[in-house]
C-alpha positions as CSV (number, residue, x, y, z in Angstrom):
1,X,107.9,59.0,53.5
2,X,107.2,62.5,52.1
3,X,106.6,65.5,54.2
4,X,103.1,66.9,54.1
5,X,102.6,70.5,53.2
6,X,100.6,72.9,55.5
7,X,97.4,72.3,53.5
8,X,97.7,68.5,53.7
9,X,98.4,68.7,57.4
10,X,95.3,70.8,58.0
11,X,93.2,68.4,55.9
12,X,94.4,65.4,57.9
13,X,94.0,67.2,61.2
14,X,90.3,67.4,60.4
15,X,90.2,63.6,60.5
16,X,91.7,63.5,64.1
17,X,90.1,66.6,65.8
18,X,91.5,65.8,69.3
19,X,95.0,66.4,67.9
20,X,96.6,69.9,67.4
21,X,99.6,71.0,65.5
22,X,102.6,72.4,67.3
23,X,105.4,73.1,64.8
24,X,106.6,69.9,63.2
25,X,104.5,67.7,65.6
26,X,100.9,66.8,66.3
27,X,99.9,66.5,69.9
28,X,97.1,65.1,72.0
29,X,96.4,64.6,75.7
30,X,94.3,61.7,77.0
31,X,93.1,61.6,80.6
32,X,92.3,58.0,81.6
33,X,89.9,57.0,84.4
34,X,92.8,55.9,86.5
35,X,96.5,55.1,86.4
36,X,96.2,51.3,85.4
37,X,93.9,52.3,82.5
38,X,96.5,54.9,81.4
39,X,99.2,52.2,81.3
40,X,96.9,49.8,79.4
41,X,96.3,52.6,76.8
42,X,100.1,53.1,76.5
43,X,100.6,49.3,76.1
44,X,98.0,49.2,73.2
45,X,99.6,52.2,71.6
46,X,103.0,50.5,71.8
47,X,101.6,47.4,70.0
48,X,100.2,49.6,67.2
49,X,103.5,51.6,67.0
50,X,105.5,48.5,66.6
51,X,103.2,47.2,63.8
52,X,103.7,50.5,62.0
53,X,107.4,50.9,63.0
54,X,106.5,54.5,64.0
55,X,106.8,55.5,67.6
56,X,105.2,58.4,69.5
57,X,106.7,60.4,72.3
58,X,104.6,59.6,75.4
59,X,104.8,61.5,78.7
60,X,102.8,59.7,81.5
61,X,101.7,61.9,84.4
62,X,99.6,59.7,86.7
63,X,96.5,59.1,84.5
64,X,97.2,61.8,81.9
65,X,99.1,60.9,78.7
66,X,100.7,63.6,76.6
67,X,101.3,62.2,73.1
68,X,103.4,63.8,70.3
69,X,103.9,62.5,66.8
70,X,106.4,63.5,64.1
71,X,108.5,61.6,61.6
72,X,112.0,62.4,62.8
73,X,113.9,61.0,59.8
74,X,111.7,63.0,57.4
75,X,112.0,66.2,59.5
76,X,108.3,66.8,60.1
77,X,104.8,65.5,59.6
78,X,104.1,62.6,57.2
79,X,101.1,60.4,56.5
80,X,102.5,57.9,59.0
81,X,101.9,60.4,61.9
82,X,98.2,60.7,61.0
83,X,97.9,56.9,60.5
84,X,99.1,56.3,64.0
85,X,97.0,59.2,65.4
86,X,93.9,57.5,64.0
87,X,94.8,54.2,65.6
88,X,95.5,56.0,68.9
89,X,92.0,57.6,68.6
90,X,90.5,54.1,68.2
91,X,92.3,52.9,71.3
92,X,91.2,56.0,73.3
93,X,87.6,55.5,72.2
94,X,87.6,52.0,73.8
95,X,89.2,53.0,77.1
96,X,87.4,54.4,80.2
97,X,88.4,58.0,80.3
98,X,88.1,60.7,83.0
99,X,84.9,62.7,82.7
């Protein structure tokens, strides 16, 4: 998969506005309504990640999920990162989140 240039990254970030760029990664935080919901969100993300064979870094802190995406073998951001980010957005939209 080809690396995206800065312009392409900015264009794709506009399609997933909850995500922000930090160097060679895009990041997002999701705060679920409670811990069991956070774990269910992670489980759904895992299923999608397996389908795409592209796996995010996930840090779980009680009901708060810190997600990071990058394409390690390409050395930065690719279309795959934004494809998974969009699927994560769909998962988050269905889940009960903290106000």
